C-alpha positions as CSV (number, residue, x, y, z in Angstrom):
1,M,-0.1,0.1,0.0
2,A,1.0,3.7,-0.3
3,R,2.3,5.3,2.8
4,V,3.4,8.9,3.8
5,T,7.1,8.4,4.8
6,T,7.9,12.2,5.1
7,G,6.8,15.7,5.8
8,I,8.8,18.6,4.5
9,T,8.1,22.3,4.9
10,S,9.4,25.2,2.9
11,S,8.8,28.8,2.3
12,H,7.8,29.8,-1.2
13,I,9.3,33.2,-1.5
14,P,9.1,34.4,-5.3
15,A,12.4,35.8,-5.0
16,L,14.0,32.5,-4.4
17,G,13.0,31.8,-8.1
18,A,14.6,35.1,-9.4
19,A,17.7,34.6,-7.5
20,V,18.2,31.1,-9.4
21,E,17.0,32.6,-12.6
22,T,19.4,35.5,-12.7
23,G,22.3,33.7,-11.4
24,K,22.4,35.1,-7.9
25,S,21.7,31.9,-5.9
26,Q,25.4,32.0,-4.6
27,D,25.9,35.8,-4.0
28,D,26.6,37.1,-0.6
29,Y,22.7,37.6,0.1
30,W,21.2,34.5,-1.4
31,G,24.1,32.1,-0.7
32,P,23.3,31.3,2.9
33,V,19.6,30.5,2.2
34,F,20.7,28.0,-0.8
35,K,23.3,26.5,1.4
36,G,20.7,25.8,4.0
37,Y,18.6,24.0,1.5
38,Q,21.6,21.9,0.1
39,A,21.2,19.7,3.0
40,I,17.8,18.8,2.1
41,R,18.6,18.4,-1.7
42,D,21.3,16.0,-1.0
43,W,18.9,13.9,1.5
44,I,15.9,13.7,-0.9
45,A,18.5,12.9,-3.9
46,K,19.2,9.6,-2.3
47,P,17.1,6.8,-4.0
48,E,15.6,5.6,-0.4
49,N,14.4,9.3,0.1
50,M,13.1,10.3,-3.2
51,P,9.2,10.3,-3.1
52,D,7.3,8.7,-5.9
53,V,4.4,11.4,-5.1
54,V,4.5,14.7,-3.2
55,V,1.1,16.1,-1.9
56,L,2.2,19.8,-2.3
57,V,0.2,22.1,0.1
58,Y,0.5,25.6,-1.2
59,N,-1.7,29.0,-1.6
60,D,-2.5,30.2,-5.1
61,H,-1.6,33.9,-5.6
62,A,-4.6,35.0,-7.7
63,S,-3.3,32.8,-10.5
64,A,-5.7,30.0,-10.8
65,F,-8.1,31.7,-8.5
66,D,-9.4,35.2,-7.9
67,Q,-12.2,37.0,-6.1
68,N,-14.9,35.2,-8.2
69,I,-13.6,31.7,-7.0
70,I,-12.3,31.1,-3.6
71,P,-12.1,27.6,-2.6
72,T,-10.9,26.8,1.1
73,F,-9.4,23.5,0.0
74,A,-8.6,22.4,-3.7
75,I,-7.0,19.4,-5.1
76,G,-5.4,19.0,-8.6
77,C,-6.6,15.8,-10.2
78,A,-5.1,16.6,-13.7
79,E,-2.2,14.7,-15.4
80,K,-0.5,17.9,-15.8
81,F,-0.2,21.5,-14.6
82,K,1.6,24.3,-16.3
83,P,3.5,27.2,-14.6
84,A,1.2,30.1,-14.2
85,D,2.1,33.5,-16.0
86,E,2.2,35.9,-12.8
87,G,2.9,39.0,-14.7
88,W,6.4,38.2,-16.3
89,G,5.5,35.1,-18.3
90,P,5.6,31.5,-16.6
91,R,8.5,30.5,-14.6
92,P,11.0,28.7,-16.8
93,V,10.3,25.4,-15.0
94,P,9.2,22.0,-16.0
95,D,5.4,21.3,-16.0
96,V,4.2,19.6,-12.8
97,V,3.2,16.1,-13.6
98,G,0.2,14.9,-11.5
99,H,-0.8,11.4,-10.2
100,P,-4.5,11.4,-11.4
101,D,-5.4,7.9,-9.6
102,L,-4.0,8.7,-6.3
103,A,-5.2,12.4,-6.5
104,W,-8.8,11.2,-7.4
105,H,-8.7,8.5,-4.5
106,I,-7.7,11.2,-2.0
107,A,-10.6,13.6,-3.3
108,Q,-12.9,10.8,-2.8
109,S,-11.6,9.9,0.6
110,L,-11.6,13.6,1.9
111,I,-15.0,14.2,0.7
112,L,-16.3,11.1,2.2
113,D,-14.6,12.6,5.5
114,D,-16.8,15.7,5.2
115,F,-14.0,17.9,3.6
116,D,-15.6,19.9,0.9
117,M,-12.7,19.7,-1.7
118,C,-12.8,21.6,-4.8
119,I,-11.8,19.2,-7.6
120,M,-9.3,20.9,-10.4
121,N,-9.3,19.2,-13.4
122,E,-7.6,22.1,-15.2
123,M,-5.3,24.5,-13.2
124,D,-1.9,26.5,-13.6
125,V,0.2,26.4,-10.6
126,D,2.2,29.6,-9.4
127,H,5.4,30.2,-7.4
128,G,3.8,28.7,-4.4
129,C,4.0,25.4,-5.9
130,T,7.0,25.7,-8.1
131,I,9.3,27.4,-5.8
132,P,9.4,24.6,-3.2
133,L,10.0,22.1,-6.1
134,T,13.1,24.2,-7.3
135,M,14.5,24.6,-3.8
136,M,14.4,20.8,-3.3
137,F,15.2,19.6,-6.9
138,G,17.1,22.4,-8.5
139,E,16.7,23.0,-12.3
140,P,16.1,19.6,-14.0
141,E,14.6,19.0,-17.2
142,Q,11.4,17.4,-15.5
143,W,10.6,17.0,-11.9
144,P,11.8,13.8,-10.7
145,C,8.4,12.6,-9.0
146,K,4.8,13.2,-9.4
147,V,3.0,16.0,-7.7
148,I,-0.5,16.5,-6.5
149,P,-1.1,20.1,-5.9
150,L,-3.2,21.1,-2.9
151,P,-4.2,24.8,-2.7
152,V,-5.5,26.3,0.5
153,N,-7.0,29.7,0.8
154,V,-5.0,31.9,3.1
155,V,-5.4,35.0,1.0
156,T,-8.8,36.1,1.4
157,Y,-10.8,36.1,4.8
158,P,-11.7,33.8,6.3
159,P,-8.9,31.1,6.0
160,P,-9.5,27.7,7.4
161,S,-8.4,27.1,11.2
162,G,-5.4,25.6,12.1
163,A,-7.3,22.7,13.7
164,R,-9.2,22.3,10.5
165,C,-5.9,22.0,8.6
166,Y,-4.5,19.7,11.0
167,A,-7.4,17.3,10.7
168,L,-7.2,17.4,6.9
169,G,-3.7,16.1,7.1
170,D,-4.8,13.4,9.2
171,S,-7.4,12.4,6.5
172,I,-4.9,12.8,3.9
173,R,-2.7,10.1,5.7
174,A,-5.8,7.8,5.9
175,A,-6.5,8.2,2.3
176,V,-3.0,7.6,1.1
177,E,-2.6,4.4,3.2
178,S,-5.9,3.0,1.5
179,F,-4.5,3.4,-1.7
180,P,-3.3,-0.1,-3.0
181,E,-0.2,1.0,-5.0
182,D,3.1,0.8,-3.3
183,L,4.1,4.5,-3.2
184,N,6.4,6.5,-1.3
185,V,4.3,9.6,-0.5
186,H,5.7,13.0,0.9
187,V,3.2,15.7,2.0
188,W,4.9,19.1,1.9
189,G,3.4,22.1,3.7
190,T,4.7,25.5,2.2
191,G,4.6,29.3,3.0
192,G,5.4,31.3,5.8
193,M,7.1,32.3,8.0
194,S,6.5,35.3,9.8
195,H,6.1,38.2,7.2
196,Q,4.0,41.3,6.2
197,L,3.7,42.6,2.8
198,Q,1.9,45.8,3.3
199,G,0.9,48.5,5.6
200,P,2.7,50.2,8.6
201,R,4.1,46.7,9.6
202,A,5.4,45.8,6.2
203,G,8.7,44.0,6.7
204,L,7.7,42.5,10.2
205,I,9.6,39.5,10.9
206,N,9.3,37.7,14.6
207,K,12.1,35.0,14.9
208,E,10.8,34.2,18.5
209,F,7.3,33.4,17.2
210,D,8.8,31.4,14.2
211,L,11.4,29.2,16.2
212,D,8.5,28.4,18.9
213,F,6.0,27.6,16.1
214,I,9.0,25.1,14.8
215,D,9.2,23.5,18.1
216,Q,5.5,23.2,18.6
217,L,5.1,21.9,15.2
218,I,7.5,19.0,15.9
219,N,6.4,18.3,19.6
220,D,3.0,19.4,20.3
221,P,1.0,20.0,17.0
222,E,-2.4,19.4,18.5
223,A,-2.0,22.4,20.9
224,L,-0.6,24.3,17.9
225,S,-3.6,23.5,16.0
226,K,-5.7,25.4,18.4
227,K,-3.7,28.8,17.8
228,P,-6.5,31.3,16.8
229,H,-6.0,33.5,13.6
230,I,-5.5,36.6,15.6
231,D,-2.3,35.2,17.0
232,Y,-1.0,34.6,13.9
233,L,-1.7,38.2,12.7
234,R,-0.6,39.9,15.7
235,E,2.7,38.0,16.0
236,A,3.6,36.8,12.4
237,G,2.2,39.4,10.3
238,S,-0.9,39.4,7.8
239,E,0.9,36.8,5.6
240,G,1.9,34.7,8.7
241,I,-1.3,32.7,8.4
242,E,0.4,30.8,5.6
243,L,1.9,28.6,8.5
244,V,-1.4,26.7,9.0
245,M,-0.5,24.9,5.7
246,W,2.4,23.6,7.6
247,L,-0.1,21.7,10.0
248,I,-1.6,20.0,7.1
249,M,1.7,18.5,6.6
250,R,2.2,17.8,10.4
251,G,-1.5,16.3,10.5
252,A,-0.3,13.6,7.9
253,L,2.3,12.4,10.4
254,P,1.7,10.4,13.4
255,E,1.8,12.1,16.8
256,K,5.6,11.1,17.2
257,V,8.0,12.3,14.9
258,R,11.8,12.5,14.5
259,D,13.1,16.0,13.4
260,L,15.7,15.0,10.8
261,Y,16.6,18.7,9.9
262,N,15.3,22.1,10.3
263,F,16.7,25.4,8.9
264,Y,15.5,29.0,9.7
265,H,17.0,32.1,8.1
266,I,16.4,35.8,8.3
267,P,15.8,37.9,6.1
268,A,15.1,36.5,2.8
269,S,13.8,39.2,0.7
270,N,11.4,40.8,3.5
271,T,10.3,37.6,5.1
272,A,11.6,34.9,7.4
273,L,12.4,31.5,5.8
274,G,12.2,28.0,7.2
275,A,12.5,24.4,6.0
276,L,12.1,21.0,7.8
277,I,12.2,17.3,7.3
278,L,10.1,15.2,9.7
279,Q,9.3,11.4,9.5
280,P,7.4,9.1,12.0
281,E,9.5,8.3,14.9
282,E,9.1,4.6,14.3
283,T,10.4,4.7,10.5
284,A,12.7,7.6,10.9
285,G,16.1,7.6,9.5
286,E,19.1,9.2,11.1
287,P,19.0,13.0,11.7
288,L,21.4,15.1,9.5
289,E,24.4,17.0,10.8
290,P,23.8,19.6,11.9
291,R,20.3,18.9,12.6
292,R,19.5,22.6,13.3
293,V,20.7,25.5,11.3
294,L,20.1,29.1,12.1
295,S,21.5,31.8,9.6
296,G,21.2,35.3,8.8
297,G,20.2,37.8,11.6
298,T,20.8,37.6,15.3
299,F,18.7,34.9,17.0
300,A,17.0,34.8,20.4
301,K,17.3,31.1,21.0
302,A,18.7,27.8,19.4
């Protein structure tokens, strides 16, 4: 049967793509970010760690959806998803190749679990989906695994609660485990960390909140899932609500996990950046060395 073997989180900052495409990924500013991700790239490139399918949780940035259509949760069930044109032409990256059989199976299972999924049979995917793929896999001619895009509305009020996202992750795990094909499935939660893009608090970064969030995500996700929207808004900025998507990833893993690697960097563009690898404790591999990497600004805790 299929199984969820790994949960990964990653920011999806669009400037990361620009750094790659303009040859700046190793300069003084961006170099530490890409060095932090290199450990994940090296880990995931090993045959035993490479997924067959990634369920990639992200938020659309007015590319596939707009004010006319705002699904809280959607799932891409098509065979292929093209990179979206976000105003400067599509990103020069491969098409995202889906896994329709597993996607439809997950959609059916989630709907029968009382999640009202919006099924997408045609959808372009923007940087929320393609930046994490670039950060994990570099610049291949085609992505090395199938991807099931799972967009979540965290752009227009009201977004889903952390508790609802955590429960969705649990149902995704059950759906995957009931699929008969032998597949190594990853669930990636993307977006975040603390940031605000507009208003008097534009440029807000709260490293204490972010590092506490990472620790709770690993060790006490159920309590974290009860954090109200206003806490994200007040402490992590107006775009910090993207972090509820990390709870979908965490809900797809069992209660006890092993933290193989976590990376936190400030600033990246005008945001905080985080990336983690988590695995079920019973089947986890050995942690990377070093396990935690903090880079960039001055940090309050380690």
